[in-house]
N, C-alpha and C positions, 0 to 999 in steps of 0.2 A: 370369502371376501367380496363386497360388491364391485362391478365390471368399472362402475367410476373410478374408483380408489385408485388405480393406475395411472390415469389420465388425470386424476388431482394431485396425486405427487410428482408427475411431469410438469404439471401445470404450475407446482410449487416450489419446482426446483430450478424450473426458467425464471421464475417469479424474483427468487432470491439470485441466481447467476446475477441476472440484469440487475438486483441491487447494488450487489458488487462489485459489477464493471462499471457503473456510475458514481463510486466512491472519486473523489476529486482527492489527486493529492499536489503541492504547490509546495513552489520555497518562497513564496510570497504569499502576501495576505489573498483575500479576497471579497469583492465588490458585492457580499449577499449581507443579510442579518442574520446573527449566527449566535447561537450559546457555546459557552467553552465547557467542554466533556472533561476532558483528561489529557494530560501528556504521556507519551507512549514514545518507546526504545525499540529498537529493532537492529540485531547483529549478522552479522554472513561472517565468512569466511570462502574468498575463490583463489582455487587455485591456479592462476593463470597469470600471464607476462600482463599485465593496461598497457600498455606500450605498446605491443604488438604488433604487426601491419594487420594480421590478420583480428584482431584482436577486438569487437564488439563492444564499447562501453557502456551503452544501453543495455544488453544480454547481461552484463556480470553488476549490474545493480538491480536489474529485474527481482530478482528474487528476495533485497531487503526490500524493494518496492514493496514487495506482494506480501509479507508479512504486517508491512503497514496498514496497509488497506484490511488484511483479514483483519487488525487488532481495531479496525474503527469498524468494521462489517459485526461484528461483536458485540460494540458501544451500539450498535444500531443508528450509527451516526454518516454523515453525509460525506465529509472530508476530512484529511488531514491536512492545515495549512503550518506554512513556516516551516517547513519541515527543513533539514540539514542533516548533511552528508559527512561525515569524513571519512578518509581512507589512510591507510598504514599498510608498506608494505613490508613484507617480511621474507629472507630467504631462508628455508628449514630445511635440512636434506636434500639440498641442491635444486630444491623446487621451491620458482618463486608462487608468492600470497598474497594477495588484496585480501586485509579487513577492512568491512567496513563499517560503521557506527552509526545511526540515523536516529533522529528524535526528530518528534511533531507536534501539534496541537490537536487534539481530535473537536472538532465543530460538529454542534447538529444545526445545520440552516432553520431559519423560524420562521413562518408565515406573516406577507405583509398585507394589507388590503388598503385603498386608496377611496378617500372618502369618508 
């Protein structure tokens, strides 16, 4: 295996991570030209009391947001727009859960030129 292979794979991993991290999730539209790719859905169930003082709702929804971004990444898309999140609170065997259902539109930004 050539010496540069390890460095190349690290560089490729960094590029992939940067691309993943640059994917936008938005609950509204975006002010960019884009091409619609698909509608995607994600679910998650978290054992937690969402309204407990120590609960950070951003952390509760983090996993379902990661799932949306991962699907957009697999499409090689730039964003998931018009995301909607629905939650349902359930108690099962004396444990509190939040079930989250999320969906949005996967889009690919298009390049525009002036002139």
